[in-house]
Structure formats: structure tokens, C-alpha cells
N, CA, C and O atoms as a Tinker XYZ file with bonds, in Angstrom:
   548  protein
     1  N    272.238000   75.727000   24.984000    73     2
     2  CA   272.721000   74.423000   24.586000    64     1     3
     3  C    274.237000   74.375000   24.744000    63     2     4     5
     4  O    274.939000   75.346000   24.462000    81     3
     5  N    274.714000   73.250000   25.190000    73     3     6
     6  CA   276.150000   73.159000   25.419000    64     5     7
     7  C    276.916000   73.099000   24.102000    63     6     8     9
     8  O    276.373000   72.732000   23.060000    81     7
     9  N    278.178000   73.465000   24.177000    73     7    10
    10  CA   279.027000   73.370000   22.993000    64     9    11
    11  C    279.157000   71.933000   22.521000    63    10    12    13
    12  O    279.245000   71.683000   21.319000    81    11
    13  N    279.171000   70.972000   23.465000    73    11    14
    14  CA   279.302000   69.565000   23.080000    64    13    15
    15  C    278.100000   69.137000   22.235000    63    14    16    17
    16  O    278.273000   68.439000   21.235000    81    15
    17  N    276.903000   69.537000   22.614000    73    15    18
    18  CA   275.719000   69.181000   21.811000    64    17    19
    19  C    275.817000   69.815000   20.432000    63    18    20    21
    20  O    275.503000   69.164000   19.435000    81    19
    21  N    276.240000   71.054000   20.353000    73    19    22
    22  CA   276.403000   71.700000   19.046000    64    21    23
    23  C    277.485000   71.007000   18.222000    63    22    24    25
    24  O    277.333000   70.847000   17.011000    81    23
    25  N    278.567000   70.599000   18.864000    73    23    26
    26  CA   279.620000   69.850000   18.162000    64    25    27
    27  C    279.066000   68.552000   17.585000    63    26    28    29
    28  O    279.309000   68.224000   16.424000    81    27
    29  N    278.319000   67.820000   18.406000    73    27    30
    30  CA   277.753000   66.541000   17.974000    64    29    31
    31  C    276.776000   66.774000   16.816000    63    30    32    33
    32  O    276.759000   66.008000   15.853000    81    31
    33  N    275.970000   67.824000   16.910000    73    31    34
    34  CA   275.025000   68.147000   15.837000    64    33    35
    35  C    275.756000   68.458000   14.531000    63    34    36    37
    36  O    275.306000   68.061000   13.457000    81    35
    37  N    276.881000   69.167000   14.623000    73    35    38
    38  CA   277.664000   69.472000   13.414000    64    37    39
    39  C    278.288000   68.214000   12.825000    63    38    40    41
    40  O    278.433000   68.105000   11.607000    81    39
    41  N    278.656000   67.271000   13.672000    73    39    42
    42  CA   279.195000   65.999000   13.174000    64    41    43
    43  C    278.088000   65.196000   12.493000    63    42    44    45
    44  O    278.290000   64.640000   11.414000    81    43
    45  N    276.913000   65.138000   13.133000    73    43    46
    46  CA   275.797000   64.357000   12.605000    64    45    47
    47  C    275.226000   64.948000   11.323000    63    46    48    49
    48  O    274.765000   64.210000   10.452000    81    47
    49  N    275.252000   66.265000   11.202000    73    47    50
    50  CA   274.666000   66.948000   10.043000    64    49    51
    51  C    275.615000   68.040000    9.559000    63    50    52    53
    52  O    275.377000   69.227000    9.782000    81    51
    53  N    276.699000   67.624000    8.893000    73    51    54
    54  CA   277.709000   68.601000    8.467000    64    53    55
    55  C    277.195000   69.538000    7.365000    63    54    56    57
    56  O    276.269000   69.216000    6.620000    81    55
    57  N    277.822000   70.682000    7.298000    73    55    58
    58  CA   277.561000   71.650000    6.230000    64    57    59
    59  C    278.034000   71.020000    4.920000    63    58    60    61
    60  O    279.121000   70.445000    4.876000    81    59
    61  N    277.244000   71.117000    3.864000    73    59    62
    62  CA   277.702000   70.532000    2.588000    64    61    63
    63  C    278.955000   71.239000    2.079000    63    62    64    65
    64  O    279.178000   72.420000    2.343000    81    63
    65  N    279.755000   70.489000    1.352000    73    63    66
    66  CA   280.975000   71.049000    0.755000    64    65    67
    67  C    280.729000   71.323000   -0.718000    63    66    68    69
    68  O    279.855000   70.727000   -1.348000    81    67
    69  N    281.512000   72.229000   -1.241000    73    67    70
    70  CA   281.437000   72.519000   -2.673000    64    69    71
    71  C    281.631000   71.209000   -3.437000    63    70    72    73
    72  O    282.520000   70.422000   -3.113000    81    71
    73  N    280.804000   70.984000   -4.440000    73    71    74
    74  CA   280.904000   69.783000   -5.259000    64    73    75
    75  C    280.039000   68.631000   -4.766000    63    74    76    77
    76  O    279.830000   67.666000   -5.501000    81    75
    77  N    279.530000   68.707000   -3.540000    73    75    78
    78  CA   278.686000   67.630000   -3.008000    64    77    79
    79  C    277.225000   67.782000   -3.421000    63    78    80    81
    80  O    276.466000   66.815000   -3.366000    81    79
    81  N    276.831000   68.961000   -3.825000    73    79    82
    82  CA   275.435000   69.219000   -4.162000    64    81    83
    83  C    275.320000   69.419000   -5.659000    63    82    84    85
    84  O    275.999000   70.257000   -6.253000    81    83
    85  N    274.437000   68.622000   -6.257000    73    83    86
    86  CA   274.181000   68.800000   -7.677000    64    85    87
    87  C    272.685000   68.904000   -7.899000    63    86    88    89
    88  O    271.929000   68.155000   -7.281000    81    87
    89  N    272.247000   69.773000   -8.726000    73    87    90
    90  CA   273.022000   70.801000   -9.410000    64    89    91
    91  C    273.532000   71.851000   -8.423000    63    90    92    93
    92  O    272.951000   72.055000   -7.357000    81    91
    93  N    274.589000   72.486000   -8.785000    73    91    94
    94  CA   275.275000   73.422000   -7.880000    64    93    95
    95  C    274.400000   74.588000   -7.445000    63    94    96    97
    96  O    274.649000   75.178000   -6.393000    81    95
    97  N    273.393000   74.931000   -8.219000    73    95    98
    98  CA   272.529000   76.051000   -7.818000    64    97    99
    99  C    271.675000   75.728000   -6.588000    63    98   100   101
   100  O    271.041000   76.618000   -6.023000    81    99
   101  N    271.658000   74.469000   -6.177000    73    99   102
   102  CA   270.918000   74.088000   -4.970000    64   101   103
   103  C    271.796000   74.072000   -3.720000    63   102   104   105
   104  O    271.353000   73.663000   -2.647000    81   103
   105  N    273.040000   74.519000   -3.867000    73   103   106
   106  CA   273.960000   74.492000   -2.724000    64   105   107
   107  C    273.428000   75.296000   -1.542000    63   106   108   109
   108  O    273.455000   74.813000   -0.409000    81   107
   109  N    272.951000   76.500000   -1.784000    73   107   110
   110  CA   272.450000   77.341000   -0.686000    64   109   111
   111  C    271.266000   76.686000    0.015000    63   110   112   113
   112  O    271.170000   76.734000    1.241000    81   111
   113  N    270.365000   76.076000   -0.749000    73   111   114
   114  CA   269.224000   75.364000   -0.161000    64   113   115
   115  C    269.702000   74.188000    0.686000    63   114   116   117
   116  O    269.175000   73.946000    1.772000    81   115
   117  N    270.697000   73.460000    0.189000    73   115   118
   118  CA   271.230000   72.324000    0.933000    64   117   119
   119  C    271.895000   72.785000    2.227000    63   118   120   121
   120  O    271.784000   72.117000    3.255000    81   119
   121  N    272.579000   73.916000    2.179000    73   119   122
   122  CA   273.221000   74.450000    3.385000    64   121   123
   123  C    272.175000   74.861000    4.417000    63   122   124   125
   124  O    272.357000   74.618000    5.610000    81   123
   125  N    271.087000   75.477000    3.974000    73   123   126
   126  CA   270.005000   75.870000    4.884000    64   125   127
   127  C    269.352000   74.634000    5.480000    63   126   128   129
   128  O    269.067000   74.594000    6.677000    81   127
   129  N    269.115000   73.632000    4.657000    73   127   130
   130  CA   268.507000   72.393000    5.129000    64   129   131
   131  C    269.408000   71.702000    6.160000    63   130   132   133
   132  O    268.916000   71.206000    7.174000    81   131
   133  N    270.703000   71.666000    5.913000    73   131   134
   134  CA   271.635000   71.061000    6.867000    64   133   135
   135  C    271.612000   71.821000    8.188000    63   134   136   137
   136  O    271.645000   71.207000    9.254000    81   135
   137  N    271.557000   73.140000    8.131000    73   135   138
   138  CA   271.491000   73.951000    9.348000    64   137   139
   139  C    270.213000   73.654000   10.129000    63   138   140   141
   140  O    270.245000   73.539000   11.355000    81   139
   141  N    269.092000   73.530000    9.424000    73   139   142
   142  CA   267.820000   73.210000   10.088000    64   141   143
   143  C    267.868000   71.827000   10.728000    63   142   144   145
   144  O    267.378000   71.644000   11.843000    81   143
   145  N    268.455000   70.851000   10.032000    73   143   146
   146  CA   268.600000   69.495000   10.600000    64   145   147
   147  C    269.496000   69.521000   11.830000    63   146   148   149
   148  O    269.214000   68.853000   12.825000    81   147
   149  N    270.583000   70.299000   11.761000    73   147   150
   150  CA   271.487000   70.435000   12.918000    64   149   151
   151  C    270.744000   71.010000   14.109000    63   150   152   153
   152  O    270.869000   70.506000   15.226000    81   151
   153  N    269.968000   72.065000   13.878000    73   151   154
   154  CA   269.233000   72.708000   14.970000    64   153   155
   155  C    268.207000   71.754000   15.576000    63   154   156   157
   156  O    268.085000   71.667000   16.798000    81   155
   157  N    267.466000   71.036000   14.722000    73   155   158
   158  CA   266.484000   70.063000   15.218000    64   157   159
   159  C    267.165000   68.951000   16.007000    63   158   160   161
   160  O    266.697000   68.554000   17.075000    81   159
   161  N    268.277000   68.454000   15.467000    73   159   162
   162  CA   269.022000   67.392000   16.133000    64   161   163
   163  C    269.512000   67.861000   17.500000    63   162   164   165
   164  O    269.378000   67.147000   18.493000    81   163
   165  N    270.080000   69.065000   17.543000    73   163   166
   166  CA   270.599000   69.602000   18.811000    64   165   167
   167  C    269.473000   69.779000   19.830000    63   166   168   169
   168  O    269.640000   69.457000   21.007000    81   167
   169  N    268.335000   70.286000   19.382000    73   167   170
   170  CA   267.200000   70.449000   20.299000    64   169   171
   171  C    266.721000   69.107000   20.835000    63   170   172   173
   172  O    266.444000   68.976000   22.027000    81   171
   173  N    266.622000   68.108000   19.957000    73   171   174
   174  CA   266.186000   66.773000   20.383000    64   173   175
   175  C    267.195000   66.130000   21.324000    63   174   176   177
   176  O    266.815000   65.493000   22.306000    81   175
   177  N    268.474000   66.295000   21.027000    73   175   178
   178  CA   269.497000   65.742000   21.900000    64   177   179
   179  C    269.473000   66.441000   23.255000    63   178   180   181
   180  O    269.613000   65.789000   24.290000    81   179
   181  N    269.300000   67.742000   23.256000    73   179   182
   182  CA   269.217000   68.478000   24.519000    64   181   183
   183  C    268.012000   68.004000   25.333000    63   182   184   185
   184  O    268.118000   67.820000   26.546000    81   183
   185  N    266.879000   67.807000   24.680000    73   183   186
   186  CA   265.684000   67.327000   25.383000    64   185   187
   187  C    265.917000   65.937000   25.971000    63   186   188   189
   188  O    265.486000   65.655000   27.089000    81   187
   189  N    266.600000   65.068000   25.219000    73   187   190
   190  CA   266.913000   63.731000   25.717000    64   189   191
   191  C    267.832000   63.804000   26.930000    63   190   192   193
   192  O    267.605000   63.123000   27.930000    81   191
   193  N    268.851000   64.617000   26.840000    73   191   194
   194  CA   269.799000   64.775000   27.946000    64   193   195
   195  C    269.095000   65.349000   29.176000    63   194   196   197
   196  O    269.327000   64.899000   30.298000    81   195
   197  N    268.238000   66.339000   28.959000    73   195   198
   198  CA   267.497000   66.934000   30.077000    64   197   199
   199  C    266.578000   65.910000   30.736000    63   198   200   201
   200  O    266.453000   65.880000   31.960000    81   199
   201  N    265.933000   65.068000   29.922000    73   199   202
   202  CA   264.977000   64.096000   30.451000    64   201   203
   203  C    265.651000   62.924000   31.148000    63   202   204   205
   204  O    265.091000   62.351000   32.083000    81   203
   205  N    266.847000   62.567000   30.700000    73   203   206
   206  CA   267.500000   61.364000   31.225000    64   205   207
   207  C    268.713000   61.662000   32.095000    63   206   208   209
   208  O    269.176000   60.799000   32.841000    81   207
   209  N    269.221000   62.872000   32.000000    73   207   210
   210  CA   270.445000   63.260000   32.696000    64   209   211
   211  C    271.652000   62.455000   32.210000    63   210   212   213
   212  O    272.639000   62.300000   32.930000    81   211
   213  N    271.559000   61.940000   30.962000    73   211   214
   214  CA   272.669000   61.197000   30.356000    64   213   215
   215  C    273.716000   62.163000   29.816000    63   214   216   217
   216  O    273.431000   63.338000   29.583000    81   215
   217  N    274.897000   61.671000   29.625000    73   215   218
   218  CA   275.961000   62.421000   28.958000    64   217   219
   219  C    275.577000   62.613000   27.495000    63   218   220   221
   220  O    275.032000   61.702000   26.872000    81   219
   221  N    275.859000   63.791000   26.944000    73   219   222
   222  CA   275.467000   64.124000   25.580000    64   221   223
   223  C    276.037000   63.155000   24.550000    63   222   224   225
   224  O    275.311000   62.646000   23.696000    81   223
   225  N    277.323000   62.908000   24.636000    73   223   226
   226  CA   277.973000   62.043000   23.657000    64   225   227
   227  C    277.464000   60.613000   23.772000    63   226   228   229
   228  O    277.187000   59.964000   22.763000    81   227
   229  N    277.340000   60.123000   25.001000    73   227   230
   230  CA   276.867000   58.749000   25.183000    64   229   231
   231  C    275.420000   58.604000   24.712000    63   230   232   233
   232  O    275.054000   57.573000   24.147000    81   231
   233  N    274.603000   59.620000   24.938000    73   231   234
   234  CA   273.215000   59.591000   24.456000    64   233   235
   235  C    273.179000   59.589000   22.930000    63   234   236   237
   236  O    272.383000   58.865000   22.332000    81   235
   237  N    274.026000   60.387000   22.302000    73   235   238
   238  CA   274.069000   60.440000   20.842000    64   237   239
   239  C    274.547000   59.108000   20.269000    63   238   240   241
   240  O    274.003000   58.634000   19.271000    81   239
   241  N    275.540000   58.511000   20.880000    73   239   242
   242  CA   276.024000   57.205000   20.427000    64   241   243
   243  C    274.955000   56.132000   20.580000    63   242   244   245
   244  O    274.763000   55.310000   19.684000    81   243
   245  N    274.266000   56.138000   21.702000    73   243   246
   246  CA   273.204000   55.161000   21.939000    64   245   247
   247  C    272.079000   55.324000   20.927000    63   246   248   249
   248  O    271.554000   54.336000   20.415000    81   247
   249  N    271.712000   56.558000   20.639000    73   247   250
   250  CA   270.663000   56.825000   19.658000    64   249   251
   251  C    271.098000   56.359000   18.268000    63   250   252   253
   252  O    270.309000   55.752000   17.545000    81   251
   253  N    272.332000   56.635000   17.896000    73   251   254
   254  CA   272.845000   56.197000   16.592000    64   253   255
   255  C    272.865000   54.675000   16.505000    63   254   256   257
   256  O    272.548000   54.109000   15.459000    81   255
   257  N    273.234000   54.013000   17.592000    73   255   258
   258  CA   273.242000   52.547000   17.604000    64   257   259
   259  C    271.822000   52.001000   17.443000    63   258   260   261
   260  O    271.612000   51.022000   16.727000    81   259
   261  N    270.851000   52.629000   18.104000    73   259   262
   262  CA   269.453000   52.223000   17.945000    64   261   263
   263  C    269.000000   52.391000   16.497000    63   262   264   265
   264  O    268.307000   51.529000   15.956000    81   263
   265  N    269.389000   53.492000   15.874000    73   263   266
   266  CA   269.027000   53.737000   14.473000    64   265   267
   267  C    269.673000   52.697000   13.559000    63   266   268   269
   268  O    269.054000   52.244000   12.596000    81   267
   269  N    270.909000   52.322000   13.859000    73   267   270
   270  CA   271.588000   51.292000   13.068000    64   269   271
   271  C    270.844000   49.974000   13.185000    63   270   272   273
   272  O    270.636000   49.289000   12.183000    81   271
   273  N    270.441000   49.608000   14.397000    73   271   274
   274  CA   269.704000   48.356000   14.601000    64   273   275
   275  C    268.377000   48.368000   13.848000    63   274   276   277
   276  O    267.977000   47.358000   13.269000    81   275
   277  N    267.697000   49.512000   13.858000    73   275   278
   278  CA   266.436000   49.626000   13.120000    64   277   279
   279  C    266.674000   49.490000   11.618000    63   278   280   281
   280  O    265.888000   48.850000   10.920000    81   279
   281  N    267.747000   50.087000   11.124000    73   279   282
   282  CA   268.067000   49.990000    9.697000    64   281   283
   283  C    268.419000   48.553000    9.323000    63   282   284   285
   284  O    268.007000   48.069000    8.268000    81   283
   285  N    269.175000   47.869000   10.174000    73   283   286
   286  CA   269.537000   46.473000    9.903000    64   285   287
   287  C    268.295000   45.582000    9.903000    63   286   288   289
   288  O    268.188000   44.669000    9.085000    81   287
   289  N    267.354000   45.845000   10.819000    73   287   290
   290  CA   266.105000   45.078000   10.857000    64   289   291
   291  C    265.320000   45.311000    9.582000    63   290   292   293
   292  O    264.796000   44.367000    8.991000    81   291
   293  N    265.233000   46.577000    9.150000    73   291   294
   294  CA   264.509000   46.903000    7.926000    64   293   295
   295  C    265.139000   46.207000    6.722000    63   294   296   297
   296  O    264.421000   45.681000    5.871000    81   295
   297  N    266.453000   46.197000    6.638000    73   295   298
   298  CA   267.137000   45.524000    5.532000    64   297   299
   299  C    266.799000   44.039000    5.537000    63   298   300   301
   300  O    266.483000   43.480000    4.487000    81   299
   301  N    266.860000   43.388000    6.699000    73   299   302
   302  CA   266.527000   41.960000    6.778000    64   301   303
   303  C    265.089000   41.703000    6.335000    63   302   304   305
   304  O    264.821000   40.751000    5.602000    81   303
   305  N    264.169000   42.551000    6.779000    73   303   306
   306  CA   262.765000   42.353000    6.420000    64   305   307
   307  C    262.509000   42.628000    4.941000    63   306   308   309
   308  O    261.681000   41.958000    4.324000    81   307
   309  N    263.203000   43.599000    4.370000    73   307   310
   310  CA   263.068000   43.843000    2.933000    64   309   311
   311  C    263.653000   42.680000    2.127000    63   310   312   313
   312  O    263.091000   42.295000    1.102000    81   311
   313  N    264.772000   42.121000    2.583000    73   311   314
   314  CA   265.320000   40.924000    1.946000    64   313   315
   315  C    264.325000   39.777000    2.035000    63   314   316   317
   316  O    264.101000   39.068000    1.054000    81   315
   317  N    263.728000   39.590000    3.210000    73   315   318
   318  CA   262.734000   38.526000    3.396000    64   317   319
   319  C    261.555000   38.735000    2.452000    63   318   320   321
   320  O    261.072000   37.787000    1.833000    81   319
   321  N    261.097000   39.973000    2.346000    73   319   322
   322  CA   259.986000   40.261000    1.442000    64   321   323
   323  C    260.355000   39.915000    0.001000    63   322   324   325
   324  O    259.605000   39.229000   -0.693000    81   323
   325  N    261.509000   40.392000   -0.437000    73   323   326
   326  CA   261.939000   40.174000   -1.820000    64   325   327
   327  C    262.073000   38.712000   -2.180000    63   326   328   329
   328  O    261.742000   38.316000   -3.298000    81   327
   329  N    262.552000   37.907000   -1.254000    73   327   330
   330  CA   262.776000   36.495000   -1.560000    64   329   331
   331  C    261.623000   35.584000   -1.162000    63   330   332   333
   332  O    261.331000   34.617000   -1.864000    81   331
   333  N    260.977000   35.875000   -0.064000    73   331   334
   334  CA   260.000000   34.920000    0.463000    64   333   335
   335  C    258.545000   35.297000    0.191000    63   334   336   337
   336  O    257.659000   34.455000    0.336000    81   335
   337  N    258.286000   36.527000   -0.196000    73   335   338
   338  CA   256.900000   36.925000   -0.443000    64   337   339
   339  C    256.631000   37.214000   -1.905000    63   338   340   341
   340  O    255.483000   37.425000   -2.295000    81   339
   341  N    257.668000   37.226000   -2.710000    73   339   342
   342  CA   257.491000   37.339000   -4.157000    64   341   343
   343  C    257.910000   36.041000   -4.824000    63   342   344   345
   344  O    257.809000   35.902000   -6.042000    81   343
   345  N    258.376000   35.098000   -4.033000    73   343   346
   346  CA   258.873000   33.847000   -4.587000    64   345   347
   347  C    260.194000   34.027000   -5.304000    63   346   348   349
   348  O    260.703000   33.105000   -5.941000    81   347
   349  N    260.740000   35.221000   -5.193000    73   347   350
   350  CA   262.008000   35.498000   -5.864000    64   349   351
   351  C    261.865000   35.505000   -7.368000    63   350   352   353
   352  O    262.854000   35.446000   -8.099000    81   351
   353  N    260.606000   35.578000   -7.834000    73   351   354
   354  CA   260.389000   35.494000   -9.277000    64   353   355
   355  C    260.300000   36.855000   -9.949000    63   354   356   357
   356  O    260.329000   36.938000  -11.177000    81   355
   357  N    260.193000   37.916000   -9.171000    73   355   358
   358  CA   260.135000   39.245000   -9.770000    64   357   359
   359  C    261.479000   39.568000  -10.413000    63   358   360   361
   360  O    262.524000   39.188000   -9.885000    81   359
   361  N    261.464000   40.255000  -11.531000    73   359   362
   362  CA   262.740000   40.626000  -12.153000    64   361   363
   363  C    263.625000   41.389000  -11.162000    63   362   364   365
   364  O    263.184000   42.347000  -10.528000    81   363
   365  N    264.840000   40.961000  -11.044000    73   363   366
   366  CA   265.791000   41.657000  -10.182000    64   365   367
   367  C    265.731000   41.265000   -8.719000    63   366   368   369
   368  O    266.368000   41.923000   -7.896000    81   367
   369  N    264.986000   40.210000   -8.352000    73   367   370
   370  CA   264.859000   39.830000   -6.947000    64   369   371
   371  C    265.625000   38.559000   -6.601000    63   370   372   373
   372  O    265.256000   37.864000   -5.654000    81   371
   373  N    266.659000   38.244000   -7.329000    73   371   374
   374  CA   267.497000   37.104000   -6.949000    64   373   375
   375  C    268.275000   37.474000   -5.690000    63   374   376   377
   376  O    268.436000   38.655000   -5.382000    81   375
   377  N    268.754000   36.472000   -4.965000    73   375   378
   378  CA   269.564000   36.746000   -3.774000    64   377   379
   379  C    270.753000   37.629000   -4.129000    63   378   380   381
   380  O    271.107000   38.536000   -3.376000    81   379
   381  N    271.363000   37.360000   -5.269000    73   379   382
   382  CA   272.535000   38.153000   -5.673000    64   381   383
   383  C    272.173000   39.630000   -5.856000    63   382   384   385
   384  O    272.889000   40.513000   -5.385000    81   383
   385  N    271.065000   39.887000   -6.538000    73   383   386
   386  CA   270.656000   41.262000   -6.800000    64   385   387
   387  C    270.229000   41.970000   -5.518000    63   386   388   389
   388  O    270.597000   43.121000   -5.284000    81   387
   389  N    269.452000   41.276000   -4.691000    73   387   390
   390  CA   269.018000   41.865000   -3.420000    64   389   391
   391  C    270.214000   42.146000   -2.517000    63   390   392   393
   392  O    270.289000   43.197000   -1.881000    81   391
   393  N    271.147000   41.196000   -2.466000    73   391   394
   394  CA   272.337000   41.377000   -1.628000    64   393   395
   395  C    273.148000   42.586000   -2.093000    63   394   396   397
   396  O    273.617000   43.377000   -1.275000    81   395
   397  N    273.307000   42.721000   -3.386000    73   395   398
   398  CA   274.062000   43.856000   -3.915000    64   397   399
   399  C    273.381000   45.176000   -3.565000    63   398   400   401
   400  O    274.049000   46.136000   -3.180000    81   399
   401  N    272.048000   45.230000   -3.698000    73   399   402
   402  CA   271.312000   46.452000   -3.367000    64   401   403
   403  C    271.444000   46.796000   -1.888000    63   402   404   405
   404  O    271.442000   47.970000   -1.517000    81   403
   405  N    271.560000   45.767000   -1.043000    73   403   406
   406  CA   271.702000   45.968000    0.406000    64   405   407
   407  C    273.163000   46.141000    0.815000    63   406   408   409
   408  O    273.461000   46.288000    2.000000    81   407
   409  N    274.068000   46.123000   -0.153000    73   407   410
   410  CA   275.506000   46.239000    0.095000    64   409   411
   411  C    275.999000   45.117000    1.012000    63   410   412   413
   412  O    276.778000   45.340000    1.938000    81   411
   413  N    275.517000   43.905000    0.723000    73   411   414
   414  CA   275.918000   42.714000    1.470000    64   413   415
   415  C    276.436000   41.679000    0.493000    63   414   416   417
   416  O    276.125000   41.726000   -0.697000    81   415
   417  N    277.225000   40.747000    0.993000    73   415   418
   418  CA   277.609000   39.617000    0.157000    64   417   419
   419  C    276.403000   38.691000    0.030000    63   418   420   421
   420  O    275.488000   38.728000    0.852000    81   419
   421  N    276.416000   37.873000   -0.999000    73   419   422
   422  CA   275.348000   36.905000   -1.241000    64   421   423
   423  C    275.137000   36.034000    0.003000    63   422   424   425
   424  O    274.009000   35.877000    0.472000    81   423
   425  N    276.218000   35.476000    0.526000    73   423   426
   426  CA   276.111000   34.570000    1.674000    64   425   427
   427  C    275.586000   35.300000    2.912000    63   426   428   429
   428  O    274.777000   34.749000    3.658000    81   427
   429  N    276.035000   36.512000    3.128000    73   427   430
   430  CA   275.584000   37.280000    4.293000    64   429   431
   431  C    274.102000   37.592000    4.182000    63   430   432   433
   432  O    273.371000   37.461000    5.164000    81   431
   433  N    273.650000   37.999000    3.018000    73   431   434
   434  CA   272.233000   38.320000    2.826000    64   433   435
   435  C    271.366000   37.108000    3.133000    63   434   436   437
   436  O    270.364000   37.223000    3.838000    81   435
   437  N    271.741000   35.957000    2.614000    73   435   438
   438  CA   270.949000   34.742000    2.860000    64   437   439
   439  C    270.983000   34.349000    4.326000    63   438   440   441
   440  O    269.975000   33.902000    4.874000    81   439
   441  N    272.124000   34.509000    4.960000    73   439   442
   442  CA   272.285000   34.135000    6.368000    64   441   443
   443  C    271.520000   35.066000    7.301000    63   442   444   445
   444  O    271.039000   34.634000    8.348000    81   443
   445  N    271.405000   36.324000    6.934000    73   443   446
   446  CA   270.813000   37.304000    7.838000    64   445   447
   447  C    269.307000   37.188000    7.964000    63   446   448   449
   448  O    268.756000   37.545000    9.005000    81   447
   449  N    268.628000   36.706000    6.947000    73   447   450
   450  CA   267.179000   36.613000    6.992000    64   449   451
   451  C    266.779000   35.417000    7.853000    63   450   452   453
   452  O    267.090000   34.270000    7.531000    81   451
   453  N    266.084000   35.707000    8.950000    73   451   454
   454  CA   265.681000   34.655000    9.885000    64   453   455
   455  C    264.181000   34.377000    9.781000    63   454   456   457
   456  O    263.439000   35.106000    9.123000    81   455
   457  N    263.765000   33.322000   10.438000    73   455   458
   458  CA   262.333000   33.020000   10.511000    64   457   459
   459  C    261.574000   34.162000   11.173000    63   458   460   461
   460  O    260.427000   34.434000   10.819000    81   459
   461  N    262.209000   34.834000   12.134000    73   459   462
   462  CA   261.568000   35.979000   12.792000    64   461   463
   463  C    261.340000   37.124000   11.803000    63   462   464   465
   464  O    260.312000   37.799000   11.866000    81   463
   465  N    262.284000   37.346000   10.897000    73   463   466
   466  CA   262.126000   38.392000    9.886000    64   465   467
   467  C    260.970000   38.057000    8.945000    63   466   468   469
   468  O    260.166000   38.922000    8.599000    81   467
   469  N    260.899000   36.795000    8.540000    73   467   470
   470  CA   259.811000   36.353000    7.666000    64   469   471
   471  C    258.478000   36.511000    8.392000    63   470   472   473
   472  O    257.496000   36.950000    7.793000    81   471
   473  N    258.433000   36.157000    9.677000    73   471   474
   474  CA   257.206000   36.294000   10.471000    64   473   475
   475  C    256.800000   37.761000   10.601000    63   474   476   477
   476  O    255.611000   38.077000   10.550000    81   475
   477  N    257.766000   38.653000   10.766000    73   475   478
   478  CA   257.470000   40.083000   10.887000    64   477   479
   479  C    256.846000   40.610000    9.598000    63   478   480   481
   480  O    255.905000   41.403000    9.647000    81   479
   481  N    257.356000   40.180000    8.450000    73   479   482
   482  CA   256.798000   40.601000    7.168000    64   481   483
   483  C    255.401000   40.001000    7.008000    63   482   484   485
   484  O    254.471000   40.682000    6.574000    81   483
   485  N    255.262000   38.729000    7.359000    73   483   486
   486  CA   253.951000   38.076000    7.273000    64   485   487
   487  C    252.923000   38.856000    8.098000    63   486   488   489
   488  O    251.811000   39.105000    7.633000    81   487
   489  N    253.297000   39.236000    9.310000    73   487   490
   490  CA   252.392000   39.968000   10.181000    64   489   491
   491  C    252.092000   41.369000    9.630000    63   490   492   493
   492  O    250.946000   41.817000    9.665000    81   491
   493  N    253.103000   42.045000    9.131000    73   491   494
   494  CA   252.909000   43.403000    8.606000    64   493   495
   495  C    251.997000   43.421000    7.390000    63   494   496   497
   496  O    251.212000   44.352000    7.215000    81   495
   497  N    252.096000   42.395000    6.548000    73   495   498
   498  CA   251.348000   42.372000    5.289000    64   497   499
   499  C    250.094000   41.507000    5.337000    63   498   500   501
   500  O    249.212000   41.632000    4.488000    81   499
   501  N    250.019000   40.628000    6.335000    73   499   502
   502  CA   248.905000   39.698000    6.376000    64   501   503
   503  C    248.953000   38.699000    5.234000    63   502   504   505
   504  O    247.914000   38.232000    4.769000    81   503
   505  N    250.157000   38.371000    4.782000    73   503   506
   506  CA   250.360000   37.442000    3.669000    64   505   507
   507  C    251.164000   36.246000    4.120000    63   506   508   509
   508  O    251.896000   36.306000    5.108000    81   507
   509  N    251.021000   35.163000    3.390000    73   507   510
   510  CA   251.873000   34.001000    3.604000    64   509   511
   511  C    253.021000   34.058000    2.604000    63   510   512   513
   512  O    252.867000   34.601000    1.510000    81   511
   513  N    254.160000   33.505000    2.972000    73   511   514
   514  CA   255.272000   33.472000    2.009000    64   513   515
   515  C    254.866000   32.740000    0.736000    63   514   516   517
   516  O    254.084000   31.790000    0.778000    81   515
   517  N    255.398000   33.187000   -0.389000    73   515   518
   518  CA   255.157000   32.542000   -1.674000    64   517   519
   519  C    255.980000   31.265000   -1.745000    63   518   520   521
   520  O    256.999000   31.141000   -1.066000    81   519
   521  N    255.547000   30.326000   -2.556000    73   519   522
   522  CA   256.353000   29.109000   -2.729000    64   521   523
   523  C    257.749000   29.469000   -3.219000    63   522   524   525
   524  O    257.923000   30.364000   -4.045000    81   523
   525  N    258.734000   28.757000   -2.697000    73   523   526
   526  CA   260.124000   29.004000   -3.087000    64   525   527
   527  C    260.342000   28.586000   -4.539000    63   526   528   529
   528  O    259.840000   27.553000   -4.984000    81   527
   529  N    261.074000   29.381000   -5.246000    73   527   530
   530  CA   261.487000   29.068000   -6.612000    64   529   531
   531  C    262.975000   28.736000   -6.571000    63   530   532   533
   532  O    263.678000   29.140000   -5.645000    81   531
   533  N    263.444000   28.016000   -7.551000    73   531   534
   534  CA   264.863000   27.723000   -7.627000    64   533   535
   535  C    265.662000   28.998000   -7.768000    63   534   536   537
   536  O    265.211000   29.958000   -8.393000    81   535
   537  N    266.839000   29.010000   -7.191000    73   535   538
   538  CA   267.712000   30.195000   -7.232000    64   537   539
   539  C    268.393000   30.263000   -8.586000    63   538   540   541
   540  O    269.104000   29.341000   -8.986000    81   539
   541  N    268.171000   31.358000   -9.281000    73   539   542
   542  CA   268.867000   31.607000  -10.539000    64   541   543
   543  C    270.192000   32.278000  -10.219000    63   542   544   545
   544  O    270.221000   33.306000   -9.543000    81   543
   545  N    271.262000   31.719000  -10.688000    73   543   546
   546  CA   272.572000   32.307000  -10.409000    64   545   547
   547  C    272.996000   33.245000  -11.468000    63   546   548
   548  O    274.078000   33.825000  -11.383000    81   547
């Protein structure tokens, strides 16, 4: 494996630092786990590079961008579920609370949920959206 792939793996899965693992007696386990994740990541990146002949760094960036897009889609669909499939009536499912949990502003959370996100949740669950309830501020 190239040094660049190992460098990228160390960036993606750094060794834990003192104080980052609690309780502290699990530090050695966390270090072993990080090493295993680094090795798996490096092997997967090497396989991707071998299969595509892409540059290691560009392949890693592209993969990270794909993961970000998947995470953003999941956040939108979870927001859609919380507001449109529970009617927003469950305790803690107001737009404000959901937005805070998603680390978004209230306006951004409401803006990000599209009809496509609602349709994706409907299809995944086989449910229709619940009737809208008034927004409690």
C-alpha cells in the first residue's frame, strides 16, 4: 500500500488522544479499534484505486463527498418523518427541536425537507403523511 493511502487512512481514522476516551480504561481498546478501522479503510481505498485507476486522494475525497450526501439525505428524510409522519405531535418533534437535533437552524430545517424527501419516507414505510398540526413555538 502506498504511503499516501496510509496517510489518508490516518487522517480519516486518527489514533485517539489522551482524554478523548472515557472511561480512560478503554483507551487501549479504542486505539486498537482505530487501528483496525484505519487498516480496513486503507484496504478498501487501495481496492478502489486498483479497480478505477483513480488518484488516491481524489478517490478518498469523492467517497467522503458521497458519504456527506447520503448523510444529508438521511437527515432530510428523518426531518420529514418527524414532522410529516407523526403529525409533529410526538413530544419533542417540533421543527425547533428537530432542527436543533440535526444541528440546523429552524428555517434551514423547514426549507430542506422537500416533497421528494416526504415521498421517499412514504415509500420506505408504506405510510401516508399524518395530518399537519399547528406549529408550537
